[in-house]
N, C-alpha and C positions, 0 to 999 in steps of 0.2 A: 405692420410688417414683423417678420420674426427675426428677433435679435438673439436666438438662442445660443448659437455657437460663435463664441468670442474669443479674438486674439488680442491679446495686450502686449504692445511693444514697449518694453522698459520695465525692469524689475526693482526700481526705486521705490521709495515709501508710497508715492502716489499710485504708481501701478499695482503695488502689493495690495494697497487699501481698497482700490476698485475691485481687483480681481477677487479679494476675500468676501467682500460684501456681495458681489455677483454670484460667486460660487455658492455661498450660503443661501441665496435666493433661488438656487437650482440651476442656473446657467452653467453650460459646459465651457471652462476656461483653459486656454493655453497661454503661457506667458513666454516671451522670446526676449533674451537679454544679450547684448553684444559682448559684455564682459564676463570674466570667469566666475563672478559671485553676485549676490543680490544685495540690495541696499542703496544703490546709487551713491549719492554724496554723503549718505550716512554709512560711511565706510571706515574700516580699520586695517591699516597695513601692518603685517606681522613679519618679523624677519629675525631669526636666531635669537628668540626669547625677547625681542623688542616689539612695542605695540604703540601705534600712532594713530589717533582719530584725525586723519588729515583732511577730512571734508567738514561736515557739520560738527560743531564742537559740542553743542547741547541744544536743548530746546526748552521753551517756556510755554505756558498754557494761559490762554484768555478766554477760549470758547468751552461752554460747558459740555457739549457733546464730546469735545476732545479731552476735557478733563476726565469724564467717565472712562474713556479708553486708557488714559494714563494711569488711572487709579487701578485698572485691572492689570495693566503691565507691571505695576509695582507689586501687586499682590502675588503674581505669577513669576517673579524676578527677572523680568525682561527691562525694567526700567529702575533707576533709583536717583535721589537728588544727588547733586554734585556740590558739596559745600566748600567750595574754593575760596582761598583768600584772593579777592579781586583787586586790581590796581588800575589806575588811569595814567598814562603817560601824556603830557600836554605841554609842548613847547619847552622841553627840558625839564619840566617838573614831575614829581612823581608823589602820588597820594593813593591811599587805599580807599577802596569804593564799598560803601555800605551795601549789603545785598537787600534790595527791595523786593525781589521776585525770586521764586525758586527755580533753579536751573537744573534740568533732568538730563541724564545721558542714558543710553541703551546699555544694557548689561547682560553678559560680560563684555560685549562690544557693540558698537554703534548698529551694525547691521542685524543684530539679534532680533529686532522687532520685525524688520521685513522678512526675515527668515521664518519667523513664527507665523506671520500672516500667510505665507506662502507654503506651509509645510504639507497640506493636503492637495496642493495644485500642481499640474505638470509645468514645469519650468524648463526651457530649452535655453542653456548657457551657451556663450560664445558663438552666437549666430546673430550676424548684422543684417538687419533688414534694410534692403536698398530701394524698395519701392513696393506698390501695390497694383493690382490688375482686377478689373471686373471679371467675375466667373458667375454667369446666370445672374440671379438677383443678389449674389454675394461678392466675396472677394477672395483673392488668393494673394499671398505674400511673396515678394521676390527677394531672394537672397543669393548673392554671388558665391558665398561659402559654403551653403547647405541646400540640398534639394527639398523644396517644400512643395507638397502636392495637395494637402488638405484644404478644402474651401471653408470659408467663415462668413457667418451672416453679419457680423459686426467686427470693426476694428477700433481699438482704443490706442491712441498714441500718448504714452505717459512719459514723454521726453522733451527736452528743450524745444522751443518752437521753431528755431532754424532747421533742427533735424527733422522735426515733423513736417514742415514745408517741403523739404528736399524728398522725403519718402512719399509724400502724398501727391506730388507732382501737380497736375492741373487740377485735382479735386481739392487742393489747398485753397482755391479761389472761393469755395463755398463758405470760408470763414472769414471773408470780407476783410482781410488785412490784419486780422488780429495774430495771425502767426508771424507778423513782422515785429513783434515785441523783442526788444533788444535784452540780452543777458551779458553781463560783464564776466571776463575771466577772473580767476584767482590762482595765483602761485602759492603753493604750499611747500615749505621746507620742513623736513623731519630731521632731528638731530639727536643723538644719544651721547650721554656722557658717562664716564666710568664711576663717578662719585656724584652725590647729590650736590646741586648747587646751592650755595649759601645766599639765598634771595628770601625776602620778606614777603613774597606773594607767589601764588600758584598759576594766576592767569591775569592777562592785562589787556585793556583796549588802548590803542595807540593812536594819536592824533598827529597830523602834520609830518608824517613819516612815511618811508616806503613800506612800512609794516603797519598793519591795522589790529593784529591780535597776536598774542604769545601766550603759550599755556603749557604748564607741566602736566603731560598726559597721565603720569603715574599717580597723580592724585585723584584720579577719577575712580569711583567704586568699582571693584572687579578687575582692575588693570594689573599688569605686571609692575612690580616694585623697581624696576630698572628706571633710571633717570632718562625720560624720554620727553623732547619738547617739540611743539608744533609752533611754526611761524607762518602767518599768513600775510601775503603782500596786501597793501592796500588796493582799493578798486582802481584808482588812477595808475598807480605804479604798474598793477598787473596788466592794465590795458596798454599802457606804453611799452611794456616788455613781453607782450603775449607770444611773440615769436623768438624771444631770447632762448639761448641754449640753456638747458638745465643746470649745467655746471657754473655758468656765470651767475645765474639766479641763486643758486646756493651760496655762492661766495658773498654776493652783494647783500642778501637778507642775513645771513650769519654776521657780517660786518655791522649792519644796523642793530641786531640783537646785542652785539658786543657794545656798541655805543650806548645803548639804553641801560644795560646792566652791569657793564664792566667785565663780562666774561670773555676770556680770550677765545676767539673762534677756533684756534687750533686745539682747544681743550675737548672738542667735540670728536668722539672716537668713531663715529659714523654719521654720515648725513647725506641726503639726497633731496631732489626737488620733484614735485609733481604739478603739472598744470591742469586745473579745472577749467576748461575752455568755457563752459556754461555754468556759471556758479550763482549768480543772483541778478534779478531784474530790478534795475534802478527805478522802473515805472511799472509795476505789475499789474496785471489786469484784476478787475474785481468780480468777474462773472462767476468764479468758482471753477468752470470748466467750458468747453466749447462742444456743442452737440448738434449734429445735423441728422434728425430722425429718418429723412427721406433717404439718405445715402447709407445710413447705419456707420457714421464715422463720428468718432469723439476723440478729443484732446485733453489732457488734463496735466497738472503738474503745479509745483509750488508758485511758479510764475502767474498762474491764473488766479491765485488767492493769498497775495501777501509776501511771496517769496521767502517763506520760513518753513521749518519742519511741519509745524502745526498746519500751515497752509497746503503743504504737500498732502498731508494726511486727509484733510477735509475736501480737498479737490477731488481726490480719489473717490471718496465717499459721495461727493455731489455728482460725479459722473455716473456711479452706481444708481443713484436715485433717478437721474434723467433717463437711463436705460430702462429701469425696472418700472417706471411711470408712477413714481410716488414722492 
């Protein structure tokens, strides 16, 4: 089968990884992204001089192939180690955590890596794909907000499984229920302060709390020096409050931040909440990606390979290997 002209739905790290590898192998690639920017959950929100990495906070390396990529990113200024003072909050106690592994961030922003991977590839932003339809031996994409006429030989869904299942419609059945993989939501609160907070840590893991993670974004390399904090709701709390109003989420998580740190919530000069509806798979797949060569349909994402940044990148590369036959 000819897989030559490929549509990639999703410009997060997994989609960018697959697209870059396939473009390098000579395939004609077009990427479609419903948002205004690239990177998916490797995202940075900017507003009036403020910067917040409100999705993925950092990434680690365990795989040798990913290690080689990260080394290249560091040499080109796309990534750097984050030497944060880490803490652990557990049942009202606080302790500093010894750094046993290197934590990296994209520089100067988290989405810098995806943008670099896609720099020579056509990316169509603000285009929501609603479905697919057969066109001869290939496919057409269906979008309610944009007219799409070009046919494709192959389609890659680099998006959460529930979204892929909805877009693929009856063709989702070819993946034998694996698109039923569950992904939990995560609420993120972004808060800025006019002066640096007098705290003995830069980031912390939180147990037994509505919060799971708090971080001083301004300590990451390449970021603005403004005092910006990220607060991530825990998996259980975010699940229970997935349909809550953002204003209420902001108030509750800032109150919990205050309980942990003693910082008055009123000290925040600006704050907002953002919901990641599909943030992490509690039981991710281990296949790396899903591929149906007869139909020319593939699915990839972090949820296919460990549910981390490293997994997202490697899932995209595995998708490219399946299509390219090596």
